[in-house]
C-alpha positions in Angstrom: -0.1 0.0 -0.2 1.7 3.2 -0.9 -1.2 5.6 -0.6 -3.2 5.9 2.7 -6.0 8.3 2.4 -8.6 8.7 4.6 -9.2 12.2 5.1 -12.3 14.3 5.7 -13.8 11.8 7.7 -14.8 11.2 11.5 -12.3 8.9 12.6 -11.1 9.2 16.0 -8.6 7.8 18.8 -4.8 7.4 18.4 -3.1 6.6 15.1 -2.6 3.0 15.0 1.2 2.2 15.6 0.9 -0.5 12.7 1.0 2.1 10.0 4.6 2.8 10.5 5.3 -1.0 11.0 3.4 -2.2 7.9 3.1 0.3 5.3 6.9 0.9 4.9 6.3 1.6 1.2 3.9 4.4 1.8 4.5 7.4 -0.3 1.4 9.5 1.0 -0.5 9.5 4.2 -3.2 11.9 4.3 -5.6 12.0 7.5 -6.6 15.3 7.5 -9.7 16.6 9.1 -10.8 13.9 11.2 -10.9 13.8 15.1 -7.7 11.9 15.7 -5.9 12.6 19.2 -3.0 11.6 21.3 0.4 11.9 20.4 2.2 11.6 16.9 3.8 8.0 17.2 7.3 7.8 16.4 6.5 4.7 14.4 5.7 7.1 11.5 9.2 8.1 11.5 9.8 4.6 10.0 8.0 5.7 6.6 11.3 6.7 5.1 9.7 6.8 1.3 7.3 9.3 2.7 6.4 12.4 0.2 3.4 13.7 1.5 2.3 13.7 5.5 -1.0 15.4 6.1 -2.2 15.4 9.8 -3.8 18.8 9.8 -7.2 19.4 11.5 -7.3 16.9 14.1 -6.5 17.0 17.9 -3.1 15.7 18.2 -1.0 17.0 21.3 2.4 16.7 22.6 5.5 17.6 20.9 6.7 17.0 17.5 9.0 13.9 17.3 12.6 14.1 17.1 13.1 11.3 14.7 11.4 13.2 11.9 14.5 13.4 10.1 14.2 9.8 9.3 11.9 10.8 6.5 14.5 10.3 3.9 12.5 11.0 1.0 12.1 14.4 2.2 15.7 14.9 3.1 17.4 14.2 -0.3 16.0 14.8 -3.8 18.2 11.9 -5.1 17.3 9.3 -2.4 13.6 10.4 -3.1 13.6 9.8 -6.8 14.2 6.1 -6.2 10.5 6.2 -4.7 9.3 8.1 -7.7 9.3 4.7 -9.6 6.4 3.7 -7.2 4.1 6.1 -9.0 4.9 4.7 -12.3 3.5 1.5 -11.3 -0.1 3.0 -10.8 -2.6 1.6 -12.8 -5.2 4.3 -12.1 -4.7 8.1 -12.2 -4.2 9.6 -8.8 -5.5 12.9 -7.8 -4.7 14.0 -4.2 -5.8 17.3 -2.4 -2.9 19.1 -0.9 -2.7 22.5 0.8 0.3 24.5 -0.3 1.0 28.0 -0.1 -2.1 28.8 1.5 -4.5 27.0 -1.1 -5.9 23.6 -1.5 -4.8 22.0 -4.7 -5.4 18.9 -6.8 -2.4 17.1 -7.7 -2.3 14.0 -10.2 0.4 13.7 -12.8 2.8 16.0 -10.9 2.1 14.2 -7.8 5.7 12.4 -7.5 7.4 15.6 -7.4 5.6 17.2 -4.4 7.2 16.9 -1.0 4.9 18.5 1.9 4.1 18.3 5.3 1.0 19.7 7.0 0.4 19.6 10.8 -1.8 22.5 11.0 -4.8 23.0 13.3 -3.8 20.6 16.0 -2.9 21.0 19.7 0.7 20.3 19.4 3.3 22.1 22.0 6.9 22.3 22.8 9.6 23.6 20.1 10.0 22.9 16.4 13.0 20.6 16.5 16.1 21.3 14.9 16.1 18.0 13.1 13.1 19.3 10.9 15.6 21.4 9.2 17.3 18.3 7.6 14.4 18.0 5.3 16.0 19.5 2.5 13.8 18.3 -0.1 10.6 19.4 1.4 8.7 22.0 -0.3 6.0 22.8 1.9 6.1 23.0 5.7 2.8 24.0 7.5 2.7 24.1 11.3 0.0 26.9 11.6 -2.6 27.0 14.5 -1.0 25.0 17.2 0.7 25.7 20.4 4.6 25.6 19.3 6.8 28.0 21.4 10.6 28.6 21.4 12.4 30.0 18.4 12.3 29.3 14.9 15.3 27.0 14.1 18.4 28.9 13.2 19.3 26.6 10.2 16.0 26.9 8.7 17.7 28.7 5.7 19.3 25.1 4.8 15.9 23.7 3.6 16.7 25.3 0.2 13.8 23.6 -1.4 11.0 25.2 0.7 8.6 27.2 -1.4 5.9 27.8 1.3 6.3 28.3 5.1 3.4 28.8 7.6 4.2 29.3 11.3 1.4 31.5 12.2 -1.0 31.2 15.2 1.6 29.8 17.5 3.5 31.0 20.5 6.9 31.4 18.7 9.3 34.0 20.1 12.9 35.6 19.6 14.0 36.9 16.2 13.3 35.5 12.9 16.7 33.8 11.7 18.7 35.6 9.2 19.1 32.4 7.3 15.5 32.4 6.3 16.5 35.2 3.7 18.4 32.6 1.5 15.5 30.7 0.7 15.4 31.6 -2.9 12.2 29.7 -3.8 10.2 30.7 -1.0 7.0 32.2 -2.4 4.7 31.7 0.5 5.2 32.9 4.2 3.2 33.5 7.0 4.4 34.0 10.5 1.8 36.3 11.9 0.1 35.9 15.4 3.3 34.8 17.0 5.8 36.7 19.7 8.4 37.3 17.5 10.9 40.3 17.9 13.3 42.4 16.4 14.2 43.3 12.6 12.6 41.4 9.8 15.9 39.8 7.9 16.7 41.8 4.7 16.1 39.5 1.5 14.6 39.7 -1.8 11.5 37.5 -0.9 10.8 38.6 2.5 10.6 42.4 1.7 8.2 41.5 -1.1 5.6 39.6 1.2 2.5 41.5 2.5 2.8 43.3 5.9 0.0 40.9 7.1 2.3 38.1 7.0 4.3 39.4 9.8 1.4 41.1 11.7 0.4 40.1 15.4 4.2 40.3 16.4 6.6 42.7 17.8 8.7 43.1 14.6 10.0 46.0 12.6 11.6 46.8 9.1 10.2 46.4 5.7 7.4 45.4 4.8 5.9 46.4 8.1 5.5 50.2 8.5 7.5 50.3 11.8 10.7 51.8 11.4 13.7 49.7 13.2 15.5 53.2 13.7 16.9 53.4 17.3 15.5 50.0 18.3 18.3 48.8 20.0 18.9 52.1 21.9 17.2 51.8 25.5 14.8 54.6 26.0 14.9 55.9 29.8 11.2 55.5 31.3 9.5 58.6 31.9 9.4 59.6 35.5 6.1 60.0 36.8 7.3 62.8 39.2 9.3 64.8 36.3 7.8 68.2 36.8 8.1 67.8 40.7 11.8 67.2 40.2 12.2 70.1 37.8 10.7 72.2 40.2 12.8 71.1 43.2 16.0 71.8 41.2 15.0 74.9 40.1 14.3 75.7 43.8 17.8 74.7 45.0 19.6 76.6 42.0 18.0 79.8 43.2 18.9 79.0 47.1 22.6 78.2 46.2 22.8 81.3 43.9 21.4 83.7 46.9 23.9 81.9 49.3 26.8 82.2 47.0 26.0 86.0 46.6 25.5 86.7 50.5 29.0 84.8 51.0 30.9 86.6 48.4 29.4 89.9 49.6 30.3 89.6 53.2 33.9 88.1 52.3 34.5 91.6 50.3 32.5 94.0 52.2 32.2 92.6 55.6 35.9 93.3 56.5 35.7 96.8 55.1 33.0 97.6 57.7 34.7 96.0 60.7 38.0 97.5 60.1 38.2 101.2 59.7 42.1 101.2 58.6 41.3 98.6 55.7 38.3 100.9 54.7 40.5 104.0 54.5 43.0 102.1 52.2 40.5 100.6 50.1 38.9 104.2 49.3 42.3 105.6 48.7 42.9 102.9 46.3 39.6 103.7 44.6 40.8 107.3 44.1 43.9 106.5 42.6 42.2 104.4 40.0 39.6 106.7 39.3 42.2 109.4 38.9 44.5 107.4 36.5 41.2 106.6 34.6 40.5 110.5 34.2 44.1 111.0 32.8 43.4 108.8 29.6 
């Protein structure tokens, strides 16, 4: 069995472990829009030939399995070409609905070229495992509308085949990795409604996206209208008693000025009033100065 598609039904419960044990040649696993719950079983990592994994819109919880980089058909385009021969053995024409770039598209003859993973609309938590960045042949990654936290993996730029990324509606924090600007094939990006901060990395693709793709975060820089100028310069908190402090400083300025005037006055005039001899000499000195000025 190379295609297992039971999407848009009312199935519930856990994913049976035998899927990862018995369907080792499986290329397409599509369980979207059901009522499955529990954790994503690690046995699915044994489906090394998998091209399309769609578990979206269920009630899965827990963390993403770290063994996800065992999906070798999504890791290397050359290795995945060996499984493409499976498609050539089909005696009927396949037509599978796949959500890519925010739209639901029907693939048939081009299906063997598609590599995508859609885990959106669940209750997944924890971080995005760094191992996921090893899926170098993956073209579409949708983890939106979960409860994923932590940072976007720094090495996300290594996934050079990515054309679509949707991490919206999670609890992701920190900065957008600079490496994401190296994804030259990226034509759809949605990072809205997270807790991301800092400047949006510069890149031809990133600045070309609509501002709504970054909305609901604390980001700055194009294409957002918020400028990043002086974003790293700490702004002192405004003192609620600022006006009172200014008034107090003005009061002490006047007091010190008056005190200095009084001290200076008595240091010069005081001795003249107390000592008669000094007073006569001071007056005689002034008379001589006035006489000399009169001769000029």
